[in-house]
PDB file of N, CA, C and O in Angstrom:
ATOM      1  N   MET A   1      40.845  52.991  43.812  1.00  0.00           N
ATOM      2  CA  MET A   1      42.503  52.709  42.822  1.00  0.00           C
ATOM      3  C   MET A   1      42.013  50.995  43.345  1.00  0.00           C
ATOM      4  O   MET A   1      41.023  50.882  44.069  1.00  0.00           O
ATOM      5  N   ASP A   2      42.703  49.891  42.956  1.00  0.00           N
ATOM      6  CA  ASP A   2      42.712  48.490  42.942  1.00  0.00           C
ATOM      7  C   ASP A   2      44.318  48.396  43.415  1.00  0.00           C
ATOM      8  O   ASP A   2      45.220  48.806  42.683  1.00  0.00           O
ATOM      9  N   LYS A   3      44.478  48.002  44.289  1.00  0.00           N
ATOM     10  CA  LYS A   3      46.093  47.127  44.613  1.00  0.00           C
ATOM     11  C   LYS A   3      46.258  45.974  43.647  1.00  0.00           C
ATOM     12  O   LYS A   3      45.409  45.149  43.308  1.00  0.00           O
ATOM     13  N   ARG A   4      47.727  46.101  43.214  1.00  0.00           N
ATOM     14  CA  ARG A   4      48.066  45.361  41.725  1.00  0.00           C
ATOM     15  C   ARG A   4      49.336  45.088  43.044  1.00  0.00           C
ATOM     16  O   ARG A   4      49.833  45.966  43.749  1.00  0.00           O
ATOM     17  N   LEU A   5      49.678  43.364  43.084  1.00  0.00           N
ATOM     18  CA  LEU A   5      50.768  42.617  43.209  1.00  0.00           C
ATOM     19  C   LEU A   5      52.262  42.743  42.074  1.00  0.00           C
ATOM     20  O   LEU A   5      52.206  42.037  41.067  1.00  0.00           O
ATOM     21  N   GLY A   6      53.038  43.283  42.193  1.00  0.00           N
ATOM     22  CA  GLY A   6      53.860  43.735  41.613  1.00  0.00           C
ATOM     23  C   GLY A   6      55.211  43.562  42.243  1.00  0.00           C
ATOM     24  O   GLY A   6      55.537  43.394  43.418  1.00  0.00           O
ATOM     25  N   PHE A   7      56.122  43.678  40.784  1.00  0.00           N
ATOM     26  CA  PHE A   7      57.721  43.864  41.264  1.00  0.00           C
ATOM     27  C   PHE A   7      58.945  44.944  41.011  1.00  0.00           C
ATOM     28  O   PHE A   7      58.908  45.073  39.787  1.00  0.00           O
ATOM     29  N   VAL A   8      59.738  45.573  41.372  1.00  0.00           N
ATOM     30  CA  VAL A   8      60.486  46.122  41.044  1.00  0.00           C
ATOM     31  C   VAL A   8      61.781  45.687  40.969  1.00  0.00           C
ATOM     32  O   VAL A   8      62.197  45.168  42.005  1.00  0.00           O
ATOM     33  N   GLY A   9      62.527  45.745  40.061  1.00  0.00           N
ATOM     34  CA  GLY A   9      64.574  45.245  39.903  1.00  0.00           C
ATOM     35  C   GLY A   9      64.696  46.761  39.517  1.00  0.00           C
ATOM     36  O   GLY A   9      64.096  47.499  38.735  1.00  0.00           O
ATOM     37  N   ILE A  10      66.289  46.987  40.883  1.00  0.00           N
ATOM     38  CA  ILE A  10      66.386  48.084  40.756  1.00  0.00           C
ATOM     39  C   ILE A  10      68.093  47.894  40.816  1.00  0.00           C
ATOM     40  O   ILE A  10      68.732  47.220  41.625  1.00  0.00           O
ATOM     41  N   ILE A  11      68.709  48.896  39.442  1.00  0.00           N
ATOM     42  CA  ILE A  11      70.544  48.074  39.528  1.00  0.00           C
ATOM     43  C   ILE A  11      71.100  49.317  40.025  1.00  0.00           C
ATOM     44  O   ILE A  11      70.595  50.353  39.593  1.00  0.00           O
ATOM     45  N   VAL A  12      72.351  49.418  41.119  1.00  0.00           N
ATOM     46  CA  VAL A  12      72.617  50.941  41.370  1.00  0.00           C
ATOM     47  C   VAL A  12      73.925  50.533  40.564  1.00  0.00           C
ATOM     48  O   VAL A  12      74.480  49.435  40.607  1.00  0.00           O
ATOM     49  N   GLU A  13      74.363  51.831  39.698  1.00  0.00           N
ATOM     50  CA  GLU A  13      75.413  50.938  38.563  1.00  0.00           C
ATOM     51  C   GLU A  13      76.907  52.136  40.474  1.00  0.00           C
ATOM     52  O   GLU A  13      77.917  51.606  40.935  1.00  0.00           O
ATOM     53  N   ASP A  14      76.529  53.120  40.788  1.00  0.00           N
ATOM     54  CA  ASP A  14      77.635  53.155  41.492  1.00  0.00           C
ATOM     55  C   ASP A  14      76.702  53.588  43.471  1.00  0.00           C
ATOM     56  O   ASP A  14      76.069  54.598  43.779  1.00  0.00           O
ATOM     57  N   ARG A  15      76.982  52.530  44.217  1.00  0.00           N
ATOM     58  CA  ARG A  15      76.271  52.509  45.012  1.00  0.00           C
ATOM     59  C   ARG A  15      76.363  53.855  46.024  1.00  0.00           C
ATOM     60  O   ARG A  15      75.426  54.408  46.600  1.00  0.00           O
ATOM     61  N   GLN A  16      78.281  54.320  46.066  1.00  0.00           N
ATOM     62  CA  GLN A  16      78.731  55.160  47.287  1.00  0.00           C
ATOM     63  C   GLN A  16      77.857  56.482  45.995  1.00  0.00           C
ATOM     64  O   GLN A  16      77.321  57.215  46.826  1.00  0.00           O
ATOM     65  N   ALA A  17      77.718  56.706  45.485  1.00  0.00           N
ATOM     66  CA  ALA A  17      76.600  58.155  45.326  1.00  0.00           C
ATOM     67  C   ALA A  17      75.043  58.006  45.278  1.00  0.00           C
ATOM     68  O   ALA A  17      74.270  58.902  45.616  1.00  0.00           O
ATOM     69  N   SER A  18      74.563  56.416  44.687  1.00  0.00           N
ATOM     70  CA  SER A  18      72.803  56.439  44.789  1.00  0.00           C
ATOM     71  C   SER A  18      72.801  56.079  45.878  1.00  0.00           C
ATOM     72  O   SER A  18      71.867  56.748  46.321  1.00  0.00           O
ATOM     73  N   ALA A  19      73.398  55.107  47.232  1.00  0.00           N
ATOM     74  CA  ALA A  19      72.655  54.108  47.882  1.00  0.00           C
ATOM     75  C   ALA A  19      71.702  54.872  49.328  1.00  0.00           C
ATOM     76  O   ALA A  19      70.779  54.514  50.060  1.00  0.00           O
ATOM     77  N   ALA A  20      72.484  55.964  49.186  1.00  0.00           N
ATOM     78  CA  ALA A  20      71.475  56.735  50.481  1.00  0.00           C
ATOM     79  C   ALA A  20      70.246  57.549  49.808  1.00  0.00           C
ATOM     80  O   ALA A  20      69.169  57.693  50.387  1.00  0.00           O
ATOM     81  N   LYS A  21      70.531  58.071  48.502  1.00  0.00           N
ATOM     82  CA  LYS A  21      69.050  58.710  48.109  1.00  0.00           C
ATOM     83  C   LYS A  21      67.805  57.308  48.213  1.00  0.00           C
ATOM     84  O   LYS A  21      66.709  57.258  48.771  1.00  0.00           O
ATOM     85  N   VAL A  22      68.669  56.167  47.310  1.00  0.00           N
ATOM     86  CA  VAL A  22      67.829  55.174  46.733  1.00  0.00           C
ATOM     87  C   VAL A  22      67.304  54.260  48.288  1.00  0.00           C
ATOM     88  O   VAL A  22      66.527  53.329  48.076  1.00  0.00           O
ATOM     89  N   ASN A  23      67.680  54.497  49.668  1.00  0.00           N
ATOM     90  CA  ASN A  23      67.100  53.704  50.568  1.00  0.00           C
ATOM     91  C   ASN A  23      66.334  55.103  50.792  1.00  0.00           C
ATOM     92  O   ASN A  23      65.307  55.091  50.113  1.00  0.00           O
ATOM     93  N   GLU A  24      66.424  55.855  51.242  1.00  0.00           N
ATOM     94  CA  GLU A  24      65.443  57.164  51.057  1.00  0.00           C
ATOM     95  C   GLU A  24      64.205  56.953  50.706  1.00  0.00           C
ATOM     96  O   GLU A  24      63.247  56.858  51.473  1.00  0.00           O
ATOM     97  N   ILE A  25      64.195  56.867  49.412  1.00  0.00           N
ATOM     98  CA  ILE A  25      63.211  56.699  48.523  1.00  0.00           C
ATOM     99  C   ILE A  25      62.347  55.946  49.007  1.00  0.00           C
ATOM    100  O   ILE A  25      61.190  56.132  49.383  1.00  0.00           O
ATOM    101  N   LEU A  26      63.644  54.235  48.926  1.00  0.00           N
ATOM    102  CA  LEU A  26      62.170  53.196  49.469  1.00  0.00           C
ATOM    103  C   LEU A  26      61.818  52.994  51.184  1.00  0.00           C
ATOM    104  O   LEU A  26      61.062  52.146  51.661  1.00  0.00           O
ATOM    105  N   THR A  27      62.523  53.928  51.854  1.00  0.00           N
ATOM    106  CA  THR A  27      61.798  54.085  52.971  1.00  0.00           C
ATOM    107  C   THR A  27      60.327  55.444  53.011  1.00  0.00           C
ATOM    108  O   THR A  27      59.368  55.617  53.762  1.00  0.00           O
ATOM    109  N   GLU A  28      60.813  56.101  51.875  1.00  0.00           N
ATOM    110  CA  GLU A  28      58.685  57.122  51.912  1.00  0.00           C
ATOM    111  C   GLU A  28      57.787  55.699  51.242  1.00  0.00           C
ATOM    112  O   GLU A  28      56.576  55.588  51.046  1.00  0.00           O
ATOM    113  N   PHE A  29      58.792  54.809  51.020  1.00  0.00           N
ATOM    114  CA  PHE A  29      57.189  54.058  49.723  1.00  0.00           C
ATOM    115  C   PHE A  29      57.276  52.802  50.585  1.00  0.00           C
ATOM    116  O   PHE A  29      56.700  51.821  50.115  1.00  0.00           O
ATOM    117  N   GLY A  30      58.081  52.601  52.125  1.00  0.00           N
ATOM    118  CA  GLY A  30      58.181  51.896  52.770  1.00  0.00           C
ATOM    119  C   GLY A  30      56.737  50.904  52.837  1.00  0.00           C
ATOM    120  O   GLY A  30      56.879  49.707  52.585  1.00  0.00           O
ATOM    121  N   THR A  31      55.361  51.431  53.180  1.00  0.00           N
ATOM    122  CA  THR A  31      54.282  50.705  53.343  1.00  0.00           C
ATOM    123  C   THR A  31      53.898  50.088  51.955  1.00  0.00           C
ATOM    124  O   THR A  31      52.751  49.642  51.940  1.00  0.00           O
ATOM    125  N   ILE A  32      54.639  49.954  50.719  1.00  0.00           N
ATOM    126  CA  ILE A  32      53.910  49.338  50.094  1.00  0.00           C
ATOM    127  C   ILE A  32      54.701  48.023  49.466  1.00  0.00           C
ATOM    128  O   ILE A  32      54.486  47.375  48.442  1.00  0.00           O
ATOM    129  N   ILE A  33      56.046  47.852  50.860  1.00  0.00           N
ATOM    130  CA  ILE A  33      57.141  46.783  49.967  1.00  0.00           C
ATOM    131  C   ILE A  33      56.475  45.647  51.023  1.00  0.00           C
ATOM    132  O   ILE A  33      56.193  45.842  52.205  1.00  0.00           O
ATOM    133  N   VAL A  34      56.306  44.383  50.238  1.00  0.00           N
ATOM    134  CA  VAL A  34      56.258  43.162  51.058  1.00  0.00           C
ATOM    135  C   VAL A  34      57.202  42.331  51.117  1.00  0.00           C
ATOM    136  O   VAL A  34      57.131  41.388  51.904  1.00  0.00           O
ATOM    137  N   ALA A  35      58.504  42.546  50.127  1.00  0.00           N
ATOM    138  CA  ALA A  35      59.507  42.216  49.920  1.00  0.00           C
ATOM    139  C   ALA A  35      60.852  42.925  49.793  1.00  0.00           C
ATOM    140  O   ALA A  35      60.500  44.008  49.326  1.00  0.00           O
ATOM    141  N   ARG A  36      62.131  42.973  49.919  1.00  0.00           N
ATOM    142  CA  ARG A  36      63.010  43.455  49.464  1.00  0.00           C
ATOM    143  C   ARG A  36      64.173  42.747  49.585  1.00  0.00           C
ATOM    144  O   ARG A  36      64.724  42.308  50.595  1.00  0.00           O
ATOM    145  N   THR A  37      64.552  42.678  48.148  1.00  0.00           N
ATOM    146  CA  THR A  37      66.118  42.246  48.896  1.00  0.00           C
ATOM    147  C   THR A  37      66.911  42.387  48.339  1.00  0.00           C
ATOM    148  O   THR A  37      66.585  42.512  47.158  1.00  0.00           O
ATOM    149  N   GLY A  38      68.471  42.489  48.585  1.00  0.00           N
ATOM    150  CA  GLY A  38      69.242  43.497  48.210  1.00  0.00           C
ATOM    151  C   GLY A  38      70.423  42.618  47.846  1.00  0.00           C
ATOM    152  O   GLY A  38      70.482  41.676  48.636  1.00  0.00           O
ATOM    153  N   ILE A  39      71.927  42.567  46.422  1.00  0.00           N
ATOM    154  CA  ILE A  39      72.320  41.891  46.283  1.00  0.00           C
ATOM    155  C   ILE A  39      73.694  42.707  45.968  1.00  0.00           C
ATOM    156  O   ILE A  39      73.576  43.471  45.011  1.00  0.00           O
ATOM    157  N   PRO A  40      75.123  42.690  46.661  1.00  0.00           N
ATOM    158  CA  PRO A  40      76.050  43.797  45.852  1.00  0.00           C
ATOM    159  C   PRO A  40      76.646  42.063  44.950  1.00  0.00           C
ATOM    160  O   PRO A  40      76.717  40.835  45.002  1.00  0.00           O
ATOM    161  N   TYR A  41      77.002  43.672  43.996  1.00  0.00           N
ATOM    162  CA  TYR A  41      77.503  42.500  42.695  1.00  0.00           C
ATOM    163  C   TYR A  41      78.917  42.867  42.002  1.00  0.00           C
ATOM    164  O   TYR A  41      78.940  43.357  40.873  1.00  0.00           O
ATOM    165  N   PRO A  42      79.956  42.635  42.650  1.00  0.00           N
ATOM    166  CA  PRO A  42      81.086  43.838  42.958  1.00  0.00           C
ATOM    167  C   PRO A  42      82.190  43.237  41.449  1.00  0.00           C
ATOM    168  O   PRO A  42      83.252  43.794  41.169  1.00  0.00           O
ATOM    169  N   SER A  43      81.689  42.179  40.758  1.00  0.00           N
ATOM    170  CA  SER A  43      82.401  41.506  39.446  1.00  0.00           C
ATOM    171  C   SER A  43      81.882  42.536  38.438  1.00  0.00           C
ATOM    172  O   SER A  43      82.498  42.739  37.391  1.00  0.00           O
ATOM    173  N   ARG A  44      80.467  43.352  38.824  1.00  0.00           N
ATOM    174  CA  ARG A  44      80.815  44.584  38.036  1.00  0.00           C
ATOM    175  C   ARG A  44      79.792  45.076  38.715  1.00  0.00           C
ATOM    176  O   ARG A  44      78.573  45.124  38.548  1.00  0.00           O
ATOM    177  N   ASN A  45      80.663  45.485  39.643  1.00  0.00           N
ATOM    178  CA  ASN A  45      80.660  47.039  39.844  1.00  0.00           C
ATOM    179  C   ASN A  45      79.072  47.873  40.248  1.00  0.00           C
ATOM    180  O   ASN A  45      78.672  49.037  40.250  1.00  0.00           O
ATOM    181  N   VAL A  46      78.520  46.561  40.557  1.00  0.00           N
ATOM    182  CA  VAL A  46      76.762  47.067  40.885  1.00  0.00           C
ATOM    183  C   VAL A  46      75.926  46.763  42.241  1.00  0.00           C
ATOM    184  O   VAL A  46      76.361  45.864  42.961  1.00  0.00           O
ATOM    185  N   CYS A  47      75.142  47.225  42.504  1.00  0.00           N
ATOM    186  CA  CYS A  47      73.494  46.365  43.407  1.00  0.00           C
ATOM    187  C   CYS A  47      72.639  46.057  42.953  1.00  0.00           C
ATOM    188  O   CYS A  47      71.933  46.809  42.281  1.00  0.00           O
ATOM    189  N   VAL A  48      72.474  45.219  43.094  1.00  0.00           N
ATOM    190  CA  VAL A  48      71.321  44.775  42.559  1.00  0.00           C
ATOM    191  C   VAL A  48      69.766  44.545  43.506  1.00  0.00           C
ATOM    192  O   VAL A  48      69.632  43.487  44.121  1.00  0.00           O
ATOM    193  N   ILE A  49      69.134  45.147  43.534  1.00  0.00           N
ATOM    194  CA  ILE A  49      67.241  44.956  44.384  1.00  0.00           C
ATOM    195  C   ILE A  49      66.604  44.940  43.979  1.00  0.00           C
ATOM    196  O   ILE A  49      66.143  45.632  43.071  1.00  0.00           O
ATOM    197  N   THR A  50      66.204  43.855  44.665  1.00  0.00           N
ATOM    198  CA  THR A  50      64.877  43.488  44.204  1.00  0.00           C
ATOM    199  C   THR A  50      63.589  43.707  45.391  1.00  0.00           C
ATOM    200  O   THR A  50      63.888  43.851  46.576  1.00  0.00           O
ATOM    201  N   LEU A  51      62.134  43.714  44.926  1.00  0.00           N
ATOM    202  CA  LEU A  51      61.224  44.429  45.840  1.00  0.00           C
ATOM    203  C   LEU A  51      59.719  43.222  45.131  1.00  0.00           C
ATOM    204  O   LEU A  51      59.604  42.461  44.170  1.00  0.00           O
ATOM    205  N   VAL A  52      59.135  43.516  45.888  1.00  0.00           N
ATOM    206  CA  VAL A  52      57.314  42.542  45.649  1.00  0.00           C
ATOM    207  C   VAL A  52      57.076  43.712  46.658  1.00  0.00           C
ATOM    208  O   VAL A  52      57.555  44.140  47.708  1.00  0.00           O
ATOM    209  N   VAL A  53      55.971  44.026  45.679  1.00  0.00           N
ATOM    210  CA  VAL A  53      55.069  45.415  45.859  1.00  0.00           C
ATOM    211  C   VAL A  53      53.449  45.215  46.093  1.00  0.00           C
ATOM    212  O   VAL A  53      52.801  44.426  45.405  1.00  0.00           O
ATOM    213  N   ASP A  54      52.900  45.970  47.079  1.00  0.00           N
ATOM    214  CA  ASP A  54      51.977  45.841  46.415  1.00  0.00           C
ATOM    215  C   ASP A  54      50.618  47.139  47.031  1.00  0.00           C
ATOM    216  O   ASP A  54      50.310  47.560  48.146  1.00  0.00           O
ATOM    217  N   THR A  55      49.939  47.501  45.119  1.00  0.00           N
ATOM    218  CA  THR A  55      50.794  49.148  45.909  1.00  0.00           C
ATOM    219  C   THR A  55      49.615  48.365  44.398  1.00  0.00           C
ATOM    220  O   THR A  55      49.566  47.277  43.824  1.00  0.00           O
ATOM    221  N   THR A  56      48.392  50.475  44.247  1.00  0.00           N
ATOM    222  CA  THR A  56      48.431  51.200  42.821  1.00  0.00           C
ATOM    223  C   THR A  56      49.478  51.156  42.532  1.00  0.00           C
ATOM    224  O   THR A  56      50.564  51.103  43.109  1.00  0.00           O
ATOM    225  N   THR A  57      48.661  51.211  40.284  1.00  0.00           N
ATOM    226  CA  THR A  57      49.947  51.372  39.187  1.00  0.00           C
ATOM    227  C   THR A  57      50.259  52.566  39.596  1.00  0.00           C
ATOM    228  O   THR A  57      51.448  52.501  39.907  1.00  0.00           O
ATOM    229  N   ASP A  58      49.626  54.288  39.886  1.00  0.00           N
ATOM    230  CA  ASP A  58      49.859  55.315  40.367  1.00  0.00           C
ATOM    231  C   ASP A  58      51.296  55.284  41.114  1.00  0.00           C
ATOM    232  O   ASP A  58      52.449  55.542  40.771  1.00  0.00           O
ATOM    233  N   THR A  59      50.560  54.768  42.505  1.00  0.00           N
ATOM    234  CA  THR A  59      51.760  54.279  43.496  1.00  0.00           C
ATOM    235  C   THR A  59      53.011  54.226  42.843  1.00  0.00           C
ATOM    236  O   THR A  59      53.942  55.010  43.028  1.00  0.00           O
ATOM    237  N   LEU A  60      52.988  53.268  42.071  1.00  0.00           N
ATOM    238  CA  LEU A  60      54.180  52.478  41.510  1.00  0.00           C
ATOM    239  C   LEU A  60      55.205  53.116  40.572  1.00  0.00           C
ATOM    240  O   LEU A  60      56.430  53.230  40.589  1.00  0.00           O
ATOM    241  N   GLY A  61      53.764  53.659  39.362  1.00  0.00           N
ATOM    242  CA  GLY A  61      54.553  54.218  39.107  1.00  0.00           C
ATOM    243  C   GLY A  61      55.793  55.686  39.414  1.00  0.00           C
ATOM    244  O   GLY A  61      56.893  55.812  38.878  1.00  0.00           O
ATOM    245  N   ALA A  62      55.026  56.797  40.614  1.00  0.00           N
ATOM    246  CA  ALA A  62      55.714  57.554  41.763  1.00  0.00           C
ATOM    247  C   ALA A  62      56.991  56.240  41.780  1.00  0.00           C
ATOM    248  O   ALA A  62      57.791  55.884  40.915  1.00  0.00           O
ATOM    249  N   LEU A  63      56.718  55.743  43.231  1.00  0.00           N
ATOM    250  CA  LEU A  63      58.129  54.548  42.959  1.00  0.00           C
ATOM    251  C   LEU A  63      59.006  54.753  41.827  1.00  0.00           C
ATOM    252  O   LEU A  63      59.831  55.666  41.786  1.00  0.00           O
ATOM    253  N   THR A  64      58.808  53.810  40.809  1.00  0.00           N
ATOM    254  CA  THR A  64      59.722  54.225  40.204  1.00  0.00           C
ATOM    255  C   THR A  64      60.060  55.318  39.560  1.00  0.00           C
ATOM    256  O   THR A  64      60.903  54.902  38.766  1.00  0.00           O
ATOM    257  N   GLY A  65      59.986  56.059  39.447  1.00  0.00           N
ATOM    258  CA  GLY A  65      59.559  57.526  38.193  1.00  0.00           C
ATOM    259  C   GLY A  65      60.958  58.239  39.115  1.00  0.00           C
ATOM    260  O   GLY A  65      61.995  58.417  38.477  1.00  0.00           O
ATOM    261  N   LYS A  66      60.929  58.573  40.410  1.00  0.00           N
ATOM    262  CA  LYS A  66      61.791  58.675  41.628  1.00  0.00           C
ATOM    263  C   LYS A  66      62.940  57.775  41.338  1.00  0.00           C
ATOM    264  O   LYS A  66      63.875  58.239  40.685  1.00  0.00           O
ATOM    265  N   LEU A  67      62.978  56.558  41.743  1.00  0.00           N
ATOM    266  CA  LEU A  67      64.584  55.835  41.542  1.00  0.00           C
ATOM    267  C   LEU A  67      64.778  56.307  40.092  1.00  0.00           C
ATOM    268  O   LEU A  67      65.401  57.322  39.777  1.00  0.00           O
ATOM    269  N   GLY A  68      64.057  55.290  39.080  1.00  0.00           N
ATOM    270  CA  GLY A  68      64.723  56.587  37.327  1.00  0.00           C
ATOM    271  C   GLY A  68      65.369  57.331  37.528  1.00  0.00           C
ATOM    272  O   GLY A  68      66.549  57.365  37.179  1.00  0.00           O
ATOM    273  N   ALA A  69      64.665  58.306  38.275  1.00  0.00           N
ATOM    274  CA  ALA A  69      65.580  59.589  38.052  1.00  0.00           C
ATOM    275  C   ALA A  69      66.576  60.424  38.620  1.00  0.00           C
ATOM    276  O   ALA A  69      66.857  61.605  38.414  1.00  0.00           O
ATOM    277  N   LEU A  70      67.238  59.231  39.672  1.00  0.00           N
ATOM    278  CA  LEU A  70      68.384  58.953  40.078  1.00  0.00           C
ATOM    279  C   LEU A  70      69.995  58.760  39.064  1.00  0.00           C
ATOM    280  O   LEU A  70      69.967  58.039  38.067  1.00  0.00           O
ATOM    281  N   GLU A  71      70.734  59.171  39.296  1.00  0.00           N
ATOM    282  CA  GLU A  71      72.079  58.692  38.388  1.00  0.00           C
ATOM    283  C   GLU A  71      72.256  57.916  38.408  1.00  0.00           C
ATOM    284  O   GLU A  71      72.704  57.639  39.521  1.00  0.00           O
ATOM    285  N   GLY A  72      72.199  56.711  37.485  1.00  0.00           N
ATOM    286  CA  GLY A  72      73.189  55.978  37.537  1.00  0.00           C
ATOM    287  C   GLY A  72      72.218  54.651  38.338  1.00  0.00           C
ATOM    288  O   GLY A  72      72.583  53.798  39.148  1.00  0.00           O
ATOM    289  N   VAL A  73      71.022  54.882  37.789  1.00  0.00           N
ATOM    290  CA  VAL A  73      69.932  53.721  38.889  1.00  0.00           C
ATOM    291  C   VAL A  73      69.210  53.454  37.687  1.00  0.00           C
ATOM    292  O   VAL A  73      68.647  54.335  37.037  1.00  0.00           O
ATOM    293  N   SER A  74      69.227  52.056  37.343  1.00  0.00           N
ATOM    294  CA  SER A  74      67.711  51.420  36.237  1.00  0.00           C
ATOM    295  C   SER A  74      66.925  51.152  36.737  1.00  0.00           C
ATOM    296  O   SER A  74      67.400  50.943  37.854  1.00  0.00           O
ATOM    297  N   VAL A  75      65.500  50.882  36.817  1.00  0.00           N
ATOM    298  CA  VAL A  75      64.156  50.274  37.633  1.00  0.00           C
ATOM    299  C   VAL A  75      63.901  49.892  36.689  1.00  0.00           C
ATOM    300  O   VAL A  75      64.237  50.483  35.663  1.00  0.00           O
ATOM    301  N   LYS A  76      63.060  48.514  36.671  1.00  0.00           N
ATOM    302  CA  LYS A  76      62.203  48.106  35.666  1.00  0.00           C
ATOM    303  C   LYS A  76      61.133  47.409  36.937  1.00  0.00           C
ATOM    304  O   LYS A  76      61.444  46.795  37.957  1.00  0.00           O
ATOM    305  N   SER A  77      59.648  47.826  36.343  1.00  0.00           N
ATOM    306  CA  SER A  77      58.964  47.387  37.098  1.00  0.00           C
ATOM    307  C   SER A  77      57.783  46.136  36.664  1.00  0.00           C
ATOM    308  O   SER A  77      58.517  45.183  36.402  1.00  0.00           O
ATOM    309  N   GLY A  78      56.829  45.825  36.528  1.00  0.00           N
ATOM    310  CA  GLY A  78      55.664  45.083  36.616  1.00  0.00           C
ATOM    311  C   GLY A  78      54.340  44.658  37.679  1.00  0.00           C
ATOM    312  O   GLY A  78      54.394  44.636  38.909  1.00  0.00           O
ATOM    313  N   VAL A  79      53.769  44.502  37.264  1.00  0.00           N
ATOM    314  CA  VAL A  79      52.427  44.299  37.880  1.00  0.00           C
ATOM    315  C   VAL A  79      51.910  42.834  37.686  1.00  0.00           C
ATOM    316  O   VAL A  79      52.022  42.637  36.476  1.00  0.00           O
ATOM    317  N   CYS A  80      51.178  41.219  38.527  1.00  0.00           N
ATOM    318  CA  CYS A  80      51.238  40.589  38.065  1.00  0.00           C
ATOM    319  C   CYS A  80      49.783  40.312  38.397  1.00  0.00           C
ATOM    320  O   CYS A  80      49.288  39.231  38.080  1.00  0.00           O
ATOM    321  N   ARG A  81      49.008  41.342  39.088  1.00  0.00           N
ATOM    322  CA  ARG A  81      47.787  40.962  38.848  1.00  0.00           C
ATOM    323  C   ARG A  81      47.462  41.692  40.169  1.00  0.00           C
ATOM    324  O   ARG A  81      46.305  41.722  40.589  1.00  0.00           O
TER     325      ARG A  81
END
């Protein structure tokens, strides 16, 4: 399969409950992550993480599926080319 350049947006609603598991999953998929930013947003009591990824659509689906299965974690992704 061809690799695609894409992005992942992650909103963590309960940082204390979910951050360790989110980071574990991101480490597992670390070889596909080109860039990562994480910004706490205290007034909304969330943390926002954005990723730039270079991967196949299957691997992107595996990453977003694992993240999306976590309680209090919302994930959206897209591929550019």
